[in-house]
Every structure is written in structure tokens, then in C-alpha cells.
N, C-alpha and C positions, 0 to 999 in steps of 0.2 A: 568214267573211262569208256571210250567208244572203240569198237573193233574195226570200224570203217574209216578211221581218221588217224593219220600219222603226221608228225611235225618234221619239217626239214629246217635245219639251222645251218647257215653258211656265213662266212666272213671273208672279205677281200678288200685290200686297199693298196695303193701304190703311189709313186711320185709322178709329177706331171709329165705327160708325153706331148702336150700341145701348149702353145703360149697363152691362149685365151682362157682366163679362169672359168668363165661360165661353161665353155666347151669341155674343159677338163672335168668339171663337175658332172656333166652329162655322160661323158665317156666312162668315168669311174663308177657311176651309178648303174649304167647299163651293164658294165662288166660284172659288178657285184650281183646283180639280179640274175645273171645268166646261169649261175650254178643251180638255182632252183628250177629254171626252165629245162635245163639239161636232164634233170631227174624226173621230168614229167609233172612237176608240181606247180602250184599257184602261189606266188609270193603275196603275202598279206601285209606284213609290217616290216619296218626297217629302222635301224638306228645309225646315225652318222658316226664315223670314226675320223677324227681330224688331228693331224700333227701340224702345227703352224709356228713359224718363226716370227713371233709378234714384234720383236725388236728390229727386224730388218724388212718386213713387208707391211704394207698398208692393210688395215682391217677391211677396206673395200674389196680387196682381192678375196679374202675369206668369204665375204658376203656373196660375191659372184659365184664362187665355187659351190657354196651351199644352195644357192638359188638354182644353179644348173642341175645339181643332184635332185633337188625337190621337184623341179619341173619334170624330170625323167621319171621320178617315182609316181607323180600324178598321172603321167601317160600310162604307166604300168598298172594303175589302180592300187598302188601300195600306200599305206598310211605311215608317215614318219612319226615315231613315238618317242624319240629322244636321241641320245647319243653321248659321246664323250670327246673332249678335246684336251690335248696336252701341248705345252710349249716344246718345240723341237727346232733344231737348226735346219732341218730338211722338211719341206712341205710334203705331206702325204694326205690322201683322202680316199675313203671308201665307205662301205656299208656292212653292217651285220644284218642279215635278212632272215626272216622267219616265214616259212611257207607251209602249205598243207598238201596232203596227197593221200589217196587210199593206200594202205600198206601193201596190198597185193599188186599195185600198179607202179611201184617204185622202179625207175629205170637206173641201171648202174652202167659204169663204163666197161663192164665185162659181160659176157654172155652171148656174144655174136656166134651165129651158127653157120655151118657150111651151107652155101647156097644163098646166103644173105647178100643183098646189094648194100653198098656204102653210099650214103648221101652226104654232101657237104653243102651248107646253106649260104655261106659268105665267101668272097674271094680272099686269097692269101696275099700277104705282102705288107701289112701295116707296120710291122717292126722295122722293115727296111725303109719304108717311107718316112717313119718318124726319125730314123737315123739320118736320112738325107735332109730332112727338115732342119735338124740341128746344125747341119753344115751349110744351110741356105742353098741347097741344090735342088730341092723338090719344087716343081711349079705350083702356082696357086691352085690351078685346076686339079692337079693330082692330090694335093693336100685336102681340098674340099671333098673329093671323092672318098678319101680315106676317112675323113671325119664323119661323113654320112654313114659309112660302113660301121665305124666304131660306136656311133651314138644310136644306131638302130637296135632296138630291143629284139631279143630272140623270142619274144612273146608270141608273135604271129606264127612263126615256124613251130613253136612248141604246141600251140593250140591245135594246129593241123596235125602234127605228129601224134598227139594223144588221142586222136580220133581212130587210130589204127592200133588195136590191141596186140598185134603181132610184132610190134617193135621189140627187138631183143636186147639192144644196148644203145646207149647214147652218151655222148660227152660233148662239152664245148671245147673248141680248139682255142687255147690261150697260150700260156707261156712256154709250153713244151713243143709248140709247132704241130703241124699236121702229123708228121711221122712219129713224133714223140707221143702224142695222144693216141694215135692208131696202135702204137706198140703196147700201150697200156691195155688196150682192148684184147690183145691176144697173148700177152706175156703169161707164161706158165700154163697155157691152154693147149688143146690138141688140134687147133686150127691155125691157118695162116691167112694172109691177105694178098690180093693183087690190086695195086692202084695204077690206073691208067693215066699217065702224066698229062696226056693231051686233053683229058676230060676235066681236070682240076681247074676250077675258076681261080684266076690270079689277076693282080693288077699288072698287065703286061708292060706298062710304062717303066717298071722297075728293073727291067733287064739290064740297062746300061749301068745302073747303080751296082747291081750284083757283079757285073764284069769289071767294074772299077774297084771292087772290094769294099764298097760302102754297105756294111752290114752290122747289126748289133752284136755285142759280145755274146749274148745269150744264144744266138744262132749256132756259133761254133761249139758252145757247151752242149747244146742239144744234140748236135751231130756226133760229138765225141761220146756222149752217153749212150746213144741208141744205134749208131751206125752198124754195130755187129749184128743187129736184127734185121738189117735192110740189105737187099740185093738190088742194085741199079742195072736195069736192062739197057741195051745199046740204043734203043729208040728214045730214051729219055734225054732231053736236052740238059747239058751240064748245069746251066744257070738255074733250072727249075729245081734241081736237088737242093740248092741253097734255100730257095723259097719254101720248099716243103719242110725245112727245119726252122724257118723263121718264127720267132716267138710273136704270137698275135696278142693284141689287146682287144677285148670284147669281140672275139672271133665268133664264127658261126657254129652251128651244131653239126656233129658227125654222128650219123644215125645208121644203125645196122638193122635191116628188116628184109623179109622175103622179096625177091627181085620183082615179081609181078606187082606187088603192092607199092614197091618203091617208085615205080614209074608213075603210078596213079598219084602218089603223094607229091612227087616233083611237079607234076602238071597242076595240081591244086595250089602248090606254092607259087608257081608262075602266074596263075590266075589271080592270086592275092597280092601280086607285086613283088614277090621274092624272086627276082629275075635271075640271080646268079646260082640258085639251087641247082645241083646237078648230081647225077649218079657218077661216082668217080672210080668205082671198083667193086670187088666182091670178096667174100670170105670163102676160102678154099680148104681142101683137105691137106694138101701138101704145098710147100714145106711147112711143117708145124712150127709155130712160134716165129715165123719169118714174114717179112713184107717184101714182096717183089714189086718194084716200080718199073712198069713197062713203058 
């Protein structure tokens, strides 16, 4: 038993959000690995989790999904050690991931402090784009941008983040959307948040989809669940409110750390090619347990 080593164990899987099996495998693997990165850990091994309708889909589809996941694991330096498959009417894929971390350096999605800046490392809107894709409304160029975002590992961002011992909290922005995961950071605490809507990176091409009402069902569930914790200021464009509740797939990291160091970290991220990383707000004293979107 070592006092300087702890294990992180995570699990995540979901149904396809893109048509191409290989790409789906990559997105699902990147999404599954993200939980370890968000805790400041290093993923080491993974096991496949697959539900497959063997009687209605060709086995070649399964091979492409698993290949996409394997290639993404190799990119992350993660060893595939096995897995489990079951026959299911609905296709699902993901990973169980084991990572390591020093027990004194575990980052949680709580612990943000007054004066902390908030950093977001990827743009928002993938849930809306995936919904538009299902309706054959999203352009090829926009879909390609979303796929690049969803398949991008949070490894580089996490490696840079963990160089700063003063990071107080971190989470990855996924199914609950930006405001849902931000609400988790301050729920039941004695701090609040201000998010500057104009500073949040988003896929601006989705504005017309939002105004047409093309949004995933999870967006409305997120808004209904967390809206009582959110105050929307007059300067926030109405369509952005929907985007801030949009459930993301393999979204970016939301990081809380002292403001001076946050600017340094964002600059380092830009230098390493994480161009969308931005300071989007700060942690404040009042109103406690509330998020003001300005």
C-alpha cells in the first residue's frame, strides 16, 4: 500500500451521436477518458463496454467502433485490457477507465473559492449540432468542426492544468450543460458565480437552430432542473441561454483557480493549440448558491 498513489475508476457509455462507426468510437472513448482528466488524474487502462444488436447490424460496424475507440486510447497512452459485450436492441459503447493520481491532488467538482476565475476549454453547442444533424440541417463544415471538438482529448488541457497546484475545482462539461455543471460547483456552498455570456466559447453557427427550436430534449430538462439557481442579466442574448444548458458530448474542462494564474494557464493553452480556452467568469461572495449570467 502506497500513501502517494490513489486509483480513479470511472465508467461511461452512450448511444451513437454520429453516423460513422469509427468516429462514434473515437467520441465515446474521448468522453469516457475525460472524467479521469477532470480529476487531475492519468488514465492507465480501460475496458470496452459494448451493447450491440447482432441480428440487425453488420459485425463490421462493431469492428469500426472498437477500432475508433482503440485508436483514441492509443493517442491517450491508455492500455486496453479487456471488456464486456451484450446483445441489445440499441447500440451503445463506452469505456470503464482506471487512472492514477496522488491522493492529495485529487480535483473535485466542488471547492471553488471567492476570487477564482472560471476557465472553459472547449466551445459549447455539440448537443444542438447533433440534433440538427439528425434532421439533416447541419452543414458538413459545421459537423466536421463539432466532430473535431468531440474527438479531442482533454489530455493536453489536463496536463497543463495540473502544473498549477492552486486549481481549486474542476469538472468536465457534459450531459448537464455548462450551467448544470457550474451549478454543481456551488450547490450548497457559501459562494456564487458570475458567467460573462460574451466570453463563453460557442459554435455561433447554431444560433439559427436555437431560434428554430432545434434542440435536444436534455436541454429543456437541464433548464428545468437548474433554472432556479440561475439569474439571467439583460445583456445576455436569449439564444445563448439555451446553449448554456445544452448537453455536451465529450465537452471541455471547467476549471476554477485564482484569477492571475488563470490568465497564465489560458495563454499556455493557446500556445499548445487549445485555441477556444477562455476565462468566462469568476466566483463571487454574493449571491450565495446562485449563478448570474451577465
